Every structure is written in structure tokens, then in C-alpha cells.
N, C-alpha and C positions, 0 to 999 in steps of 0.2 A: 504494500500500500504506500502511496506517496503522501507525505505530510503536506497538507494544503492549508491555505488561509493563514499563513504566518505573516505577521506584520513587521517588516524591517524597520529599524535595524534589530538584529538578533545574532546569535552566535551558532556556528556549526562546528561540531567536533567530528572529524573524519578519522575513522579507525580502519586501517587497511592491514590485513594479516595473511601470512602463509602458514598453514597448519602443518604439524608433524603427522606421522602415521598413528600416533597414540592420542586419539580424540575421545576416549572414554569419558563420558560425563559432560562433554563440551556443549552439545546441543541443549541439554537440560539447563546447564548453567547460563548459556546465552539467552535462553527464554526467560529464566529467572531474572537476569540482569535487566532485560527489557521491561518486565513487570515492575521491578524495583525502581528503575529510572522514572517510570511514569508517576511514581509516588513522590518524587523529589520536587521541592519548591523550585520554580524557575524552569521546569521541563516543558518543552513545547511540542516535541514529536520525534519520530525516529523512522529511518528507512534502512533496509538491510538487504544484502545479496550475498549468499554464501555459495561460492563455487570454487574454482582453483585458487582464486584470490577472494578472500572474504572482505567485504566493505560494509561498514555500518556508519551511518551518519546520524548523529543525534543533535537536536536543536534546543537551545537554551536562551533564556532571557538575557543573561549577563555572565561575565567572567566569574563572579562570586558563586553563581549557581553551578557552574562547571567545577569549581574548586570543591564545593560541598559534595558533589557527586563523586569526584575523585577520592575524597577522604571518607566516603561512606564505608562502614566496616565490611559489609558483605561484598561490596564491589572491590575493595582492597584485597580481600582473600581470593576472590576469583581472578584478579589480575596476577597475583603471585602464583596461583596454580597454572595460569596460562603461560607464564614465563618458564615454569619448571616442566610442564607437560605438553601443552597444546601448540604453542607457537614456535615455528622456525624463525620467524621474523615478523615484526610489526612496526607500523609507523602511525603516529597520531599527529593530527594537524588541527589547530584551532583557528577558525576564520570568522571574521565579522562579515555578516551578510548585509550589504547596503541596499540591494535591489533584487527583486525576483519577478518572474513572470512565468506563465504556464499556459497549457492548452488542454482542454477536455473535449473529446469527440462526442457530439450529441446524437 
């Protein structure tokens, strides 16, 4: 699903990852992190695609909301497990969205 109706300016956290062969528990944890993120103050939405390269983009009101999410205990534990078990490599980017537009076929 595409996160729609966001009002710029806001922030996008882009998480791109290559997985190891040992992904036991990864899908369940990713789904839990998505549920948990939705409960965080300042959360605006999320988009995700998991194939050869996994890409998740989450949207936040401000940098403080992103920091609170980063420091959330269960998220911190999942991040550590990811480094030890699931990820060969990952990159995280934080961007300020100044403008957006889209299209929906009717």
C-alpha cells in the first residue's frame, strides 16, 4: 500500500537491506516493527518491498519522532538481532520531504 495524503514538509526514513540466508524470525519481526511504529507519536505511514533488496520507507512528522522510534526498546532489540543474524548489509537514509505528488487511476 502507498502512504497517501501526507502533508509536506515531513521526514522519510529509507531503510535498504540485503539479507543473509538465516532469516528465521525476520518476517514476524518486520511485521511487529510495522505494528509498533504505527503506535509511535509522530508516525505518518510506511511503504515496504521485500525482494532481493528489501526497502522500507517510513514517514515521520519530525526528527524528534525519528529519534524516539530509534530508541524504542523493542525496535532497538530487533535492530541488534538484524545486525547479528539477518542483514548482510544495510543503509539508512533520513530525508526531508519538501514536495510530493501522485496519481491514482480511476
